[in-house]
N, C-alpha and C positions, 0 to 999 in steps of 0.2 A: 805270817804264810809258814807252813811248816816244808819241808823237803818233799813229802807226800802230794803237796800240792800241787796242780797244774801250773806252768808258767804262763801259758795262754790257756783260755778259756773261752769259747765263743757258742752261743745259743742263738739259733733262728735269725741269723744275720741278713737284713735285708738293707742295699743300698740301690737305688735307683737315679737314673738318669733320662728325666723327661718320663717317658713311659716305659722304657727299656732297663728291666731288673739285671743288673748286673752281676749283683750277690742274691741269691734268693732262696732264704732260710736255710744257711749253711751252719752248720755244727762243727767244733773245731776243739779237740782237746791236747795240748802240746805237752806231756810230761816234763821235769825238770831234769838236766843234766844230760840230754838226749840231741843227737842230730837228726833233724825232724826235715824229711823232704815234702814240701806243697809243690805239687805239680798237677799240670791242667794244659789243655792247648790254649794259645791265643785266644784273648775274648772270654777264657773261662769264669774270670773272677780274680785272679791272683793278686794283681796290684792294688786292686779296688779292696781286695781284706785286707792288705798289709796296710793300706793308707787309712783304714779303720780302726785298724790297732793302735796305730800312733795317732790317731784324730788328727789327721791330715785332712780326712772326709768326716763327713757326718754321718752316721747311719740313720737308715727310715726305721728301722726296727729291729729287734732282737738288743743281747747282749753281749758284753765285751770286755772281759777282765784279762788285765796283764799283771802279774804278781798279785793277784787277788784284788787289783783297783780299777777302776773305770777310767780308763783314758779322759773321756770327756770331761770326769769331772775334776780328776789331778793328774793333769797332762805332766807337770813337772815331776812329780813323784814316779812316773813310768819311766820317762825320757832319761831321768838321770843313772837308770839301772840297765839302759840297753845301748846298743850302737845298733844305726841303720846306715846300711850301703844300697843305693838306690841303682839301676840299671842305668841311667845317663847321671853323671856326676860331674858336677861345678864347682870350681872353686874363684875366690878372687883373681883376676887375671893378672893384678900387678904384684901379687905376693909371689916368695919363692917359697920351693918346697919347705923350707925349714918354717918361714915365718907362717904357712898355712896349719901346720903341724902344732907351733907354740899358740896358734890361736885357736884350734881345737883343743888343746891343754886347758886352755883358760876357762873352758866352760866345766870341767871335770874337776872331780873329788881327788882323783889320783889319777898317774899316769907313769905307766912304765918304761922309762928311759932305755932301759936293757932291751926291751924286745923291741923298742921303735928303733933302735941302733941296728941291731940284727935284721930287721926285716927292710930297712932302707939300704944296707949293704947288701942283702940277697937279692934283691929287685932293682939294683946298682941304680937307686934314685939320686941325683947328686942335689946336695942340701941347698944349692945356691940357685938351680935351676928354677926360672919362673913358671909359673902354674900355666900362663896363656901360651907357654911352648911343649905344654906335656903332651904327648898322644893319648887316645882315648884309653888304650890298656894302661898307659902310665898312672893316667887320672884313677882309673880303678884301684891299680896298688897304692895308690898313696890315699885314699879313701879308706883301704882296707887296713893301711898303716895304722892311721889315725883311729879305727874303730878297737884293733887289735890293742892297741897301746893304751887306752882308756880301761882295759878290764872290765866290760861291762859283764853282767850276768845272762843278759840275752844279746845275741848278735843274729839280727835281721837282715838276710842277703834276698834282692831282688834280682835274679839273674847276674851274677857277680863275676863270670867270664864270660859277656857278651863282647869285650873289647880286646881280649886277649888273643895273642898267638896261640894258634893249636897246639903246636910242639910244647909249651910251657904251660899248659892248662893243667896238666894234672897234678906235676910237683908242685906247683901253685897252689891248688886245692888242699894238697896235703899238709902243705907249710900253713898257711892261713887257718886250716881247723885244727890243726896238730898244735899250733902254737898258741891258740886261743882256750882249747883244752888243757893243755899243759899246765896255763896259770893257777887253775886249780880244779884238779882233775875231778869228774863227777857232779864239779857243778856250776858248770858253763853248759849254756844251752844254745845250739844252731839252729835256726829255723831259716831253710833255705827255699827260695823259689826259684826253679831252674828249667829249663827244658833240654839241657845237655845233662840228661840223667846217666848216661854211661859214663861220666866222668866222676860221678859222686858215688860208683858202685863201691861197697865196702866201707862207706864211710855212714850214708844213710841209715840209720838203725830202725826208724818209723815212718810211714808216710801217709799222706791222704793227696788222693786224686779226685779233683773238682770237675764237673762239667756243667756247662750253664749256670753256675754259682749255688750249686749244690754238691755235697759229696756223694761221690760214687764209689768209691773204695777207701776205708783207711785199715790199715793192718802193719804190723810189725814186719820188718824186712825178714826175717828168717823163716814166719810163718807164711809169710806169702811164698818164700820159694818152694816150701813144702806144697803149699796147695794149687799154684801155676806150674804146670809141667808140659813138658812138649815129648810126645809120643810119636817115635819114627816106626813103623811098621812096615815089614817087608814080606811078599807075597810071591808064591811059585807062578802064578799068573797074575791077570788085572785084579787091581784091590775090590772089595765088595761098594756097590754103590751107595747103600746106605750107610749113613751117619751115625755113629753111635751116640746114644743118649746122653745128653750132659756135657758132651762138647761143644768147647766155645766156638772152633773154626778147623775145619778140615779141608787140606789141601791133597789131590792125587796128582801123582806124575808116575806113568807106566808101572812098575808092580810094587810101589811103595805109595803109603799112606801117611801123613804128617796130621798130626792131631793135638790141637792146644786144648788143656782143660784148666778149669778154675778152679775146681772143688774138690782137690785131692785127686789122684789117678787110678784108686781103687776100682772103683765103680766101671769107668771105662775100658780099663786094663781086663776086666771078667768079661766083656762082651766082645773086646777084641780079640781075649783068647780064643771064643766059641766060632771064631772064623778061620782057626787053623794057620795060622800065618807061619811063614819061615822062620822069623826073626822080629823081636819088639825090643828096642831101647826107646829109655825115657832119661829126660836131663829137666834140669829146674831152669825157669826161665829167668834172666836179668831183671833186673828194675825197670829198664828201659823199656823192654820185650812187654812185660806186664803192663805200662804204662800204653803199648801200641794195642794190646789186645783188650783192654779195659773197654773200648767203644762197644764190644761184644755183650759187654754186661748191662750197656744202658739199650741195646738192641734185642735182649733176651726176654 
């Protein structure tokens, strides 16, 4: 495997539960060294996909490669190079924080004691505290300390901030991803599934939005911000009743029209200028806004 090869490559993935298709022909390519966002509504197939990547669930069709390896054929070779933090974290309740980390380290070829100590101090986790007494947020923090200290090539996060206090989430995210990528700049990949997209704004470099187990949109984050735009148009009187062609969504209020576009603003801008507006402003959509309006792509 070379640096140019994708860390994760999925083609035509299908996973069913009875007659229901949780994942239905999904394609996915995650380049090395990137922070990659995996977005979708509840029930879209995100966690099922992740479990297929880790061979926690058997796929019914398609191919899955992690580091170029089929996890169903050589699960150990895949898992020794990654760390996974699920949404619901559990530890042996009788173990202390120190004993839990020692236990996790026993399965790893390498362990960064310096990073472990720095993160324990930052999260104020007491080494002697028993796992049974940790809050949900503290268990997540402990799991992330164990994941980062192992220095994996790939960090897989499934709703990593779901149990954390909103006040500390942003600093927490920056600390974890910063500490992970600083270990070997450009050589570490983060694959994060989350519905708290706004808190990862500026960190996500590429993303895919899935819906009903299929890819809906996959883009580089900067390209997405160029393509998805919000136009605010003000008129001297009531705005036209006609919607501009190519608009994803149009909202009217008094003398103003708000237009969301998903394929660059130029064509829509030309139509709007023909209506002789008083003023036009435009701004890029955030990744969270792009996720919200992506449903219009499915409907169009």
